[in-house]
N, C-alpha and C positions, 0 to 999 in steps of 0.2 A: 234842249228838250222841248218838243212840240206838244201841243195840247189838242185833243180831239174828244168828242163826247164820250165819257165813260172810260177813256184811256189817256195815256200820256201824262205829262207833268201837271200835277194839281195846281201848283202855285205859279201859274203862268206869268212870265216876265212882262207880258204886254199889258197887264192890268196896272192901274194907277197905284193900287195898294202894294205892288211889288217894290216900288221905290221906297215906300215907308218901311217895309220889312227889311230891305237892305240896310237902311240907315240904322234901325234899331238892332239888327244882328251885328252890324259893325260896332255899335256902342257896347254890346254885350261880349263880343268874342274877338274883336280885332286885337285887343291887348293879349289875349291868350295865344292867338296865332303869331303875333310879333315875337312873343317870348320864345316860341318854338323855333322861329326863323333865326333868332339870335343864337339859340343853342346849336343850331345846325351850321352856324358860321357864315351865313350869307354876308357878302362883303362887296366892295367896289370891284367892278369888272365881271361879275357873275352874269350868266345868261339864265333867265328864269321864265318859266311858263306857268301862268295862273290859269287853271282850267275851270270852266264854268264860273267865270269871275262874278257875274251878276252885277254888283255895284263896284265903285272905283276905289274903295278904301285900301285893300291889300295891294292892288297894282300900283297905286300911288306910293305906298310905303316901300314896296320893293324898288320902284324906280329911284326913289330918294336914296336908298341904301346902295344900289349898284352903281349909281352915278352915270355920267356920260360914257364911261369906258365899258359899261355893261349894257344889257338889253333885257327888257321885260316884254313878253308877249301875253296879252290878256285875251282869252277866247270865251265864246259862249254861242249858243244857237241864236239867242236874241241879245244883241250888244247895245240895246237902246240906252241902258243906264251907265255906259262907259264913256269916258271923255276921250276924244281923239287928239287932244293937244295938251296932255298932262305928262308927257315924258315916257309913255309906253305905247307899244303897238297894239292895235285892236284888230281882231280878225274873227270872222264867223267860222265856227268849227264845232262839229258834233263828235265828242270824244268816244261815243259808243259806235259810231259808224265810219268816221273819216280816219285816214292814216295819220300817224303822228307828224306834226310839222317839224321839219328839219331833224329827223331822228338821229339819236346819238350825240346831240350837241349841247344839251341843257345841263347846267350845274344844279338846278333846282326845278322840280315840278311840284306844284301845290294845288290841291283841290279841297274845298270846304263845303260840306252839305250838298254834295253832287252825287256821289255814287249810290247813296241810299235810294235815290229816285230813278236810277238807271237800271232797266231790266237786265241788260247784258253787262253786269258789273265786271265780270272776269275779262271780257274783251276790252272794256274801257281802261281797266287797270293795266293790262298788257300794253295798251297804246301809250300810257304815261311812262311806263318803265322803258319802253323802246325809245322814248325821246331823251332819256338820260344819257349823258356821256359816262364812260367808265369812271367810277368814283362819285358820280352825281347823286344827289339826295332827293328822295321822294317824301313828301309830307301829305298825308291824307287825314282829313278831319270829318267825321260823320257822326250823326246822332244815333243813339240807341234808345228809341222810345219805349221798347218793351222792358228795358232795364229799369226805367223809372217812368211809369205811364201817367202820373197824376199832374194836373194843373195846379192843384193846391195840396201841398204835403200835409197841412193841418186841416183835415177834413172835419171842420168843427161846426158847420151850420149849413142851412139850405143853400146859401149863395155859393159856398165852397163845393158842396155836393153837385150843384148845377154846373159849375165850372168843370168838375171832373167828368160829368156825363158828356159835356160838349167836347172835352179833350178826347174822350173815348170815341165819340162820333167822328172827330177829325182823323183819328188814327184809322178808323174803319175806311174813310175815304182814301187815305194814303194806301192802305192795303189793296183796295180795289184798283188803284192805279199802278200797282206793281211794286210799290216801295217795300223794302225789307226792313221791318221795324227792329230787327235784331242785328243789323249789319255792323254797327259800330264795334261790338265786342269781338267780331271776327277779323278786324283789321290786322292785328299782328300776324295771325296765321296766314291771311291773304297775302301780306307783303312777303313773308318768307316763301310761300308757294310760288310767288312771282319771281323768285331768285334773288331777293334783296338780303343783305346781311346787316349786322349791327342794328337789328330791329328793336324798337322800344315804343312804349305808348304811355299816355296819361289821360285822365278824364277831368272834366270841369262842367259845372252848371250853376247858374245864378239862382238865387231865391229872393224874390221880392224886389221892389223898386220901380221907378217910373219907366225904365226901359223895358222891363218885362211886361208892364201894363200896356205900353204903347204897341209892342210887338203883338201881344195877344189881341188887342182891338183890331189892328190891321189885318191879322191873319183871319179872324172870324169874319170880318167884313169881306175879305177876299173870297172865302169859301162859302159864304152865306147861301148863295144860290144852289150850290151843290148839296149842302146840308138839307135844304128844303126839298129839293128835287128827289133826294134819296130817302126822304121820310125819316131822317135821323134827328131832326129838331124842328120846332115850329117857330113862327115869328115872335111869339110872346116870350118864349124861352131865350131866344137870341137877344131880344131887346133888353130883357131883364139882366142878362149876363153883361152886355155892353155897358149898361147903366152902373152895375156894381163895379166893373173895371174902372169906369170913369170916376166914380166916387172914391176910389182907392180902398175899397173894402176887402180886397183879396191879396194875399201874399202869393203871387203867381210864380211859378218856376217853369223850367224847360226840361226836356230830355237831356241826359248827359251828352256832352260833346266828347267823343273819343278821338284823340289825336295820336296818330301812329306814324313813325318815320323809319326809314331805312336807307341803305346805300347800295347802289349798283356796284358790284365788285369790279375792281380793275382786272385786266387780263392776268390770269394765273393766280388770282388771290380770291 
């Protein structure tokens, strides 16, 4: 996902804060993702495609699971944060524009927090389905920020209300960049429409703790310039919020992560 003024991916991988965000997202959600991968039966010898990988956490976990008899391909438009000597292949790929790599060959395709930011989600999803072998599994995990829009569920004071105003401003920036803030809830239907069977889903979101604080601080620093340029916040408000986060005054939360999975049917099934 590329970035251009007013359009494109808001949370550009090229920014230093992106690495911080990947680390804290991994702390918050890698356990959730690994639980779903275990449920889907990922094992030695599987071929796996990690779409829009961003950071190295899930590619490394997949590589450890599938072992030398398997293969893990990790792709992104910007692969800067991926390791090229950690047991998985790294390739630049735009899931919304490029054809599927090695179509019909993957046992698992996984994407987390990718499609919500892609304007042509239907095409991107079709590309991932086309990469699956018959019987292969697709796991898509995306946020639904409209389902739970608050930064602080306990809106108990001025610092919490300021955090919620800034979260609303951040959501406005995402909307302006083409994000679908209701996308997570549509995943089961989208997977069925793409021809998958045995579709199911689950939701998860953390409330409070250092990882939520650190992710919030990195995100606000990342989009500070865009908030100011759009007139959605001022320096004093942002500085006060970052100070409250640093002081541990807020029980911050995130939008629910909706994880949905399904299977490409085998021929005749």
